[in-house]
C-alpha positions in Angstrom: 0.3 0.1 0.0 1.3 3.3 -0.8 -0.2 6.4 0.5 -0.7 9.3 -1.5 -0.7 13.2 0.7 -1.8 16.2 -1.2 -1.6 19.6 1.1 -3.5 22.4 0.3 -3.9 26.2 1.6 -7.6 26.7 0.3 -8.6 30.3 1.0 -11.9 30.8 3.1 -14.2 31.8 0.5 -13.0 29.0 -1.4 -13.3 25.8 1.1 -16.5 24.5 0.4 -16.1 24.9 -3.7 -12.9 22.1 -2.8 -14.8 20.0 -1.0 -17.1 19.7 -3.1 -15.1 19.1 -5.5 -13.7 16.5 -4.4 -16.7 15.1 -2.7 -17.6 15.1 -6.2 -14.4 13.4 -7.5 -14.8 10.8 -4.8 -16.9 9.2 -7.4 -13.9 8.0 -9.4 -12.0 7.8 -6.7 -14.7 4.8 -5.8 -14.7 3.6 -9.2 -10.7 2.5 -8.9 -9.8 -0.9 -8.3 -6.5 1.1 -7.5 -7.7 3.5 -5.0 -8.4 1.4 -1.7 -9.3 4.9 0.7 -9.4 8.5 0.9 -9.8 10.8 3.3 -10.3 14.7 3.2 -9.4 16.7 6.2 -9.1 20.4 7.2 -7.0 21.3 10.0 -8.8 22.7 12.8 -6.1 25.3 14.4 -5.3 26.8 10.2 -8.5 26.3 8.4 -7.7 27.2 5.2 -5.0 24.4 5.7 -6.3 20.9 3.7 -4.8 17.5 3.8 -6.2 15.0 1.3 -5.0 11.2 1.7 -5.7 8.3 -0.7 -4.6 4.8 -0.5 -3.5 3.2 -3.5 -2.5 -0.7 -4.2 0.8 0.5 -5.1 2.0 4.0 -7.1 2.5 1.6 -10.5 -1.2 1.5 -9.9 -1.9 4.9 -9.5 0.2 6.2 -11.6 -0.2 4.2 -14.7 -3.3 2.7 -13.8 -5.9 5.8 -12.1 -4.1 8.2 -14.7 -4.6 6.1 -17.2 -7.8 5.2 -16.5 -10.9 6.4 -18.8 -12.6 7.8 -15.0 -8.9 10.3 -14.6 -9.9 12.9 -16.9 -13.2 13.7 -15.4 -11.9 12.9 -11.3 -8.5 15.8 -12.7 -11.6 18.4 -14.1 -12.9 18.2 -11.1 -10.3 19.6 -8.8 -7.8 21.1 -11.2 -9.3 24.4 -10.1 -7.5 23.7 -6.9 -3.9 22.9 -9.0 -2.4 25.5 -7.8 -3.1 26.1 -4.2 -0.5 22.2 -3.4 1.6 22.7 -1.0 3.2 19.4 -1.3 2.0 16.4 -3.4 3.9 13.0 -2.4 3.3 9.4 -2.2 4.4 8.0 1.2 4.9 4.5 2.1 3.5 2.9 5.7 6.5 2.0 8.4 4.0 1.2 10.9 0.9 1.7 11.6 -2.3 0.7 14.0 -6.1 0.8 13.0 -8.2 -0.8 9.9 -6.4 1.0 7.0 -2.5 -0.4 8.6 -1.1 -3.0 7.2 
């Protein structure tokens, strides 16, 4: 399993549109065999800071599977208005975890 973390800085006036865009784009994530899980989180101390966490079966499945699948253009069109607000977008390997998604 590989986790993609995408950190955003979203102005307050765009926050609802951002959350709505990712909620809509979740349809493509749920429809992908490569996506295991996803979530959107908003920072309590700094409400303009959001993190999108997407669990992929593998980095290859994300980059070569999901991104080349028929549903990707629709997914990207929904979240593209916020692309310039990305502060970090990287893949991480889980080292240690406890919980339902920890392996």
